[in-house]
C-alpha positions as CSV (number, residue, x, y, z in Angstrom):
1,M,136.0,119.5,77.2
2,P,136.4,119.2,73.6
3,V,139.6,120.7,72.1
4,D,139.3,122.6,68.8
5,F,142.4,121.7,66.8
6,S,141.4,123.8,63.7
7,A,141.5,127.0,65.7
8,R,144.9,126.0,67.2
9,K,146.2,125.3,63.8
10,Q,145.1,128.7,62.5
11,M,146.8,130.4,65.4
12,I,150.1,128.5,64.8
13,L,150.0,129.2,61.1
14,G,149.3,132.9,61.8
15,G,152.3,133.1,64.2
16,V,154.6,131.5,61.6
17,I,153.4,133.9,58.9
18,L,154.0,136.9,61.2
19,L,157.6,135.6,62.0
20,A,158.3,135.2,58.3
21,L,157.1,138.7,57.5
22,A,159.1,140.1,60.3
23,D,162.2,138.3,59.0
24,V,161.7,139.7,55.5
25,A,161.2,143.2,56.9
26,L,164.4,143.0,59.0
27,G,166.3,141.6,56.0
28,L,165.2,144.5,53.8
29,Y,166.1,147.0,56.5
30,S,169.6,145.5,56.9
31,W,170.2,145.5,53.1
32,E,169.1,149.2,53.0
33,L,171.6,150.1,55.8
34,A,174.4,148.2,54.1
35,S,173.8,150.0,50.7
36,A,173.3,153.4,52.3
37,P,175.9,156.0,51.3
38,Q,178.9,156.4,53.6
39,T,179.4,159.5,55.7
40,P,182.3,161.7,54.6
41,Q,184.3,160.6,57.6
42,Q,183.9,156.9,56.6
43,Q,184.9,157.7,53.0
44,Y,187.9,159.7,54.2
45,A,189.0,156.8,56.4
46,Q,188.6,154.3,53.6
47,Q,190.5,156.4,51.1
48,S,193.3,157.1,53.7
49,M,193.8,153.4,54.2
50,Q,194.0,152.9,50.4
51,L,196.5,155.7,50.1
52,K,198.7,154.1,52.8
53,V,198.7,150.8,51.0
54,L,199.6,152.4,47.7
55,K,202.4,154.5,49.3
56,G,203.8,151.3,50.9
57,D,203.8,149.6,47.4
58,I,205.6,152.6,45.9
59,E,208.2,152.6,48.7
60,R,208.9,148.9,48.2
61,A,209.2,149.4,44.4
62,Q,211.7,152.3,44.9
63,K,213.7,150.2,47.4
64,I,213.9,147.3,44.8
65,R,214.9,149.8,42.1
66,S,217.7,151.3,44.3
67,D,218.9,147.7,45.2
68,I,219.2,146.7,41.5
69,P,222.9,147.8,41.1
70,S,223.9,145.8,44.2
71,T,221.9,142.8,43.1
72,Q,223.5,143.0,39.7
73,K,227.0,143.1,41.3
74,D,226.1,140.0,43.4
75,C,224.9,138.2,40.3
76,D,228.1,139.1,38.4
77,R,230.2,138.0,41.3
78,F,228.3,134.7,41.4
79,E,228.8,134.1,37.7
80,Q,232.6,134.8,38.0
81,S,232.8,132.3,40.9
82,L,231.7,129.5,38.6
83,F,234.1,127.4,36.6
84,P,234.2,128.2,32.9
85,V,232.8,125.5,30.6
86,S,236.2,125.0,29.0
87,T,237.8,123.8,32.2
88,G,234.8,123.1,34.4
89,Y,234.5,119.4,33.9
90,S,238.1,118.6,34.8
91,S,238.0,121.1,37.7
92,V,234.9,119.5,39.2
93,T,236.4,116.0,38.7
94,S,239.6,117.1,40.5
95,E,237.7,118.8,43.3
96,L,235.4,115.9,43.9
97,G,238.3,113.5,43.8
98,D,240.2,115.6,46.4
99,M,237.1,115.7,48.7
100,A,236.7,111.9,48.3
101,K,240.4,111.3,49.1
102,K,240.3,113.5,52.2
103,A,237.0,111.9,53.4
104,G,238.4,108.4,52.9
105,V,235.9,107.2,50.3
106,Q,236.2,105.8,46.8
107,L,234.7,108.0,44.1
108,E,233.6,105.9,41.0
109,D,231.6,106.2,37.9
110,V,231.6,110.0,37.6
111,A,229.4,111.0,34.7
112,F,228.4,114.5,33.5
113,K,225.4,115.6,31.5
114,Q,224.9,119.1,30.3
115,D,221.2,119.8,31.1
116,S,220.3,123.4,30.1
117,E,221.8,126.7,29.3
118,S,220.4,130.1,30.3
119,H,221.9,133.6,30.5
120,K,225.6,132.6,30.1
121,I,225.2,129.8,32.6
122,V,225.2,126.0,31.9
123,E,223.5,123.6,34.3
124,V,225.5,120.3,34.5
125,V,224.2,117.1,36.1
126,I,226.7,114.9,37.9
127,D,226.1,111.3,38.7
128,A,228.7,109.4,40.8
129,T,229.0,106.5,43.1
130,I,230.9,106.7,46.4
131,N,232.0,103.7,48.5
132,G,233.1,103.8,52.1
133,D,231.9,103.4,55.7
134,Y,229.0,105.6,56.9
135,K,231.2,108.1,58.7
136,N,233.4,108.7,55.7
137,V,230.4,109.0,53.3
138,V,228.9,111.7,55.6
139,A,232.3,113.5,55.7
140,F,232.3,113.5,51.9
141,L,228.8,114.8,51.7
142,N,229.6,117.6,54.2
143,A,232.7,118.5,52.2
144,V,230.5,118.8,49.1
145,Q,228.0,121.0,51.0
146,R,230.8,123.3,52.4
147,S,232.7,123.6,49.1
148,N,233.3,127.0,47.7
149,S,232.0,125.7,44.4
150,T,228.3,125.6,43.8
151,Y,226.8,122.1,44.1
152,A,223.1,121.2,44.5
153,M,222.5,117.8,45.9
154,D,219.4,116.3,44.1
155,S,219.4,112.8,45.5
156,L,221.2,110.1,47.3
157,T,220.5,106.4,46.7
158,L,221.8,103.7,49.0
159,G,223.0,100.8,47.0
160,S,224.2,97.3,47.9
161,E,227.9,96.4,47.8
162,N,228.4,93.1,46.1
163,S,232.1,93.0,46.4
164,Q,234.0,91.3,49.2
165,G,234.8,94.7,50.9
166,P,235.1,95.2,54.6
167,A,232.0,94.9,56.7
168,G,230.2,98.2,57.2
169,F,231.0,99.6,53.8
170,I,228.1,101.2,51.9
171,K,227.7,102.3,48.3
172,V,225.8,105.6,47.7
173,A,224.7,106.9,44.3
174,V,225.0,110.7,44.3
175,H,223.0,112.9,41.9
176,L,224.4,116.5,41.9
177,K,224.0,119.7,39.9
178,T,226.6,122.3,39.3
179,Y,226.8,125.3,37.0
180,F,229.5,126.6,34.6
181,R,229.8,130.0,33.0
182,T,229.9,130.1,29.2
183,T,232.0,133.2,28.8
184,A,235.3,134.0,30.5
């Protein structure tokens, strides 16, 4: 029984063409359904959802507007809690010295650098070195963190102690930021 491959090829090709045409027809039908106008109920539901979102935005904006006086008072209270520039440097030096003494560490090489000024507030960078055992260094860092003054700890760098101090002493370079107010 001889097998006729050319007839079989023609049947397979015809089937593939039929599938491709059906796929194109279904794609066109789907596209037409997607671009069909919405029913009034669908339009109403969509516009209702947009209205809810816009009302929510308006309510949040009104809440922000009503909170502005309270926020302004908080900002003013924060500004007044900062040391004035005229006495800030000595006040910070004294405060850090007291914290170091209570923690049992040595505070050395305290250096200040005025970094930037914005809206009556001056940012001041403080670089210092503290020497002590681990427990006391941690106590000092906790005191800085819990201070009523505003300090932002930027970095700590563990150094080596070259002096003949007691075993277990460490040297830590501290990089802090604080802020001073420019007007009284």
